[in-house]
N, C-alpha and C positions, 0 to 999 in steps of 0.2 A: 517946484512942487512935486513933480513926478519923480525926480531923483531922490527926494527925501522919502517918498513912499517906497521906492525900490530898495533903498538902504534899509528901511525898517523891515521889509519883507525878507531881505537877505539875512538880516540878523536873526529873525525868527526861524528861518530854515536852518541856519547854522546852529542855533540853540537846540533844535530838535535832534541834532546829531550827538549831543553830549550824553544822552542816555541811549544805550544800545537796546533797541526794541526787536532786534533780530533781522532788520533790513538794512543795516549798515555794513559796508565792507571796506572800511577805512583802515589803512596800514595792515591789511590782510594780504595773503598771498595772491598773486595775480591769477585770476581765474581763466579757464579756457575761453577763447573768444568765440561767440556764436557764429559770426561771419566766417572765421577761419575753419571751424568745424564743418559748416555747411559746404564750404569750398572743398574740403577733404572728401566729404560724402560724394560730391559731384565727380571728383577725380576717380574715386573708387568705382562708382557706377559706370564710368567710361571704361574702366579696366574690365569690369564684369560683362559689359555689353559693348565690346569694341566696334567702332564704325557706325554706331547708331546715332550718336549725339554730336558728331563733329560737323563742321561747316563744309568740309571737303571729303571726297572719297578717300578711302584708305585701302592701299594695296597690300598684298602679302609681303612684298619687299620692304614696306615701311613699318610693318607691325612690330617687329622686334625693337627697333629704335623707339617707337612710340611707347611701348610698354616699359622699356627701360626708363624712359623719362618720367612716366607716370608713377611707377613704383618708387623710384629714387626720390621724386618730389614728395610723394605721400609719406615715405619713410621719414624724411626730415620734418615735414610739417606735423605729422601725427605724433612723432616722438616729442616734439616741442610742446604740443597741446597736452599730451598725456603727462609730461613732467609738471606742467602747471596744475593739472588736476590732482596729481599725487601730492604736490606741495600744499594744495588747499586742504587736503585731508590729514594734515598734521604729521606727515612723514618727516623724518629728521635726516639731515645730511645731504648736501647738494650733490655730492658724488654718487651716493647710493640711489638717490632719486633719479638722476640722469641714467644710471645703469639699468634701473628697473624700468624706466620708460622705454629705453631701447629694446630691452628684452620683451616687453609686452608688445611693442610695435612689430618686432620680427615675428613673434608668435601669431599676431593677427595677420600679417601679410602671408605667412605660410598657409593660412586657412583659406585663402582666396580660391584655389582650385576646387575645394569641397563646397564652398559657397556657390560657385558657378554651377556645380553639378546639381545642387538643390534647386537653384533657380531655373535650370533647364527643365526639371520636373514641374515646377510651378507654371512655367510658360505652357508646357504640354497640357497641364490640367486646365488652364484657362481656355486653350484652343478646343479641347474636347468638351468642356463644360458650358461653353457659350456658343450657341448657334450663330450669333452675329459676328463671331471672330472669323475673319477670312484668311489670316496668315499669322505666323509668329511675329513678323515685322510689325503688324498692326498692334499686337498685344504689347510688344516691348516699347514702342514709341508713344503709345497713347493710353494704355490702361492704368488708371490710378491705383488699382489694387496691386498690380505688379510692382509699381514704384514703392508703395508702402511696404510690401513684403521684402523687396530687395534691401531697402534701408533697414528694416527690422533685422534681416539676416546679418547685415554688417554690424549693427549695434549689438546684436545678441552675442557675437563673438567677443566683442570688447567687454560686455557685461560679465561674461564668464571668465574674463581675464582680470576681474576686479578693478576695472578702470572706473574711477568716480566721474560723475557728471556728464562725460562725453556721450555715452550711449543714450541718455535721456535727451540731450540736445539734438542728437541725430534723429531720433524717432519723433520728436516734436517738430522738427523741420518737415518730415514727411507728413505729419498730422496737419500742419498748416497748408501744405501743398495739395493734399488729397482729401482731407476730412476724415481720414482713417487713423485711429489712435491705437497703436499696438505698443504695449510696454516691452522694452528690450529684454526683460526677464522671463517673459512667457516662453513656454516650450512648444514649438510648432513643428510638426512632422513634415514629411515630404509630400510633394504634389498638392500644395495648398492653393485654393482659389477663392478670391474675394470678388464677387460680381457686383458691379456698380460701386458699392463701397461706402458712400457718404454716410457718416454717422456710426460706423462700426467702432466698437470699443472692446479691446481685449486686455484684461488686467494682468498684473505682474505674475501671479502664480497659476495662470491658466495653463492647462496641458491639452494640446491638440494633437491627435494622431495623424495618420497618413490618409490621403485622398479625401480630405474634408473640404466642403464647399459652403460658403456662407454668403449672404446677401446684405444689402444696405440696411443700416439701422439696427444690426444685431449687437446686443450687449452681452459680453461674458464677464460678469462683474462679481463684486463681493456682496454677500447678503447682509452682513453686519460687521461691526468692528468691536473687538474686545477692548475694554478700557481698564487701566490700573486704578488704584485707590484714589489717585488724584484726578481721575477723569481724563487722563491722557490716553490716546490710542496706542495699543500695544502693537509694535511693529513685528513683522515676520509671520510665519505660519501660512498654511494653505487657506487662501481666502476665496479663490476663484475656481470655477468648475473644470472638470475634466471631460473632454470630448474625444471619444474613441474613434477608431478608423471608419472611414466610409460614411460619415454622417453628413447630412445636408440640413442647413438651418436657414429658413426662409426669412424674408424681410421683416424687420421690426420685432423679432423674437428677443426675449430677455431671459437669460439663464444665469442664476445667481447661486453663490455659495461654494465654499471649498469642499464640502462633502457631496456635492451634486455631480453625478457621473451620467453622461449620456452614452448608453451602450452602442457598440458598433452597429453599422448598417441602419441606424435610426434616422427618422425624418422629423424635424421640428417645424411645424407650420408657421405661417406668418402671424406675428403679434402674440404668439404664445408666451405666457409668463410661467417659467418653470423654476421651482425651488426645491425639487427633490429628484433623486436618481430615477432613471428608467432603464429597463433591461435592453439587451440587444434586440435589433429587428423590430423596434417599436415606432409607430407613427403617432404623433400627437398633433391634433388640429383643434381649432375652435369650431363650435357649431355655427352654421351660417347665421349672420345677424338678421334680425327682423327689419326689413327695409320698408319704408313708407313711400309710396308713389303718389304724386299729385299731378293731375293734368294742369295745363297752363291756365285754363279757365277757372280752376278751383282755388288758385292761389289768393291768399289774403293780400292787402296792400303792402304789408311789411315783407311778406314772402316775395312779392313781385320785385320789391327794391333789392332784396338779397339776391334774387334770381338774376337780375341784370347786372349786378356788380361782378 
């Protein structure tokens, strides 16, 4: 009886594949593997921060061979995944795809020293911006904000090399690991610090200047989406805010819209909802809420139940 039921279910599932509803990828180009891309990210992070995530100590005498192995391995693995991503985007010609994948991989690897330089500034910003930070080592091995920024900076290089799919796979890996969602297309300046970080969202067309610090739950998002005559969202265009240099954005703040500019040296208080531009050197906060205090003897039975939960 069960075998007949399973046969019927399988037939129904197969029948659902006959019409392409946009979620089938049968006889299409092989897509980049999520596991493979995540493994590449981990190898690149090891190159960016050598000696921090290995099981054994690393000496100066070993570092050259170690980096050789990591770079060569990343070259082969990343070129392979980029080739799959290019093929999935309807590029033509196996030879030209392979050559393009190699060229993009070499260009990305050549950017590693500049990415390391930016990350050095990010670590410094975290150390100076967080009184709980006792060392660079602590920040590198334990801060989720730094991991999210590091993966973003990796993915951002590939995004600007017009590599399909892979940058988003990378930043979504960091999103799952940290709770911080940074689109690889965002432009983020130097010495960027995300404190705590859970729930941070930074949209694709966001522009962030230098020396910016944000806290958990901050959203830099889109205000609305333009639609065409058929009701479909129009892609592209500046949809997310611009945050200029030396801005601090406290926990839970929401800043929306492509025309919204937060001027340099400004402070955005916690839970502020901002839909318009503000000039430099501006501080925006909520008025203190009206709090209601009750003594324990004044609580109603329902309040007592809630109180002890």
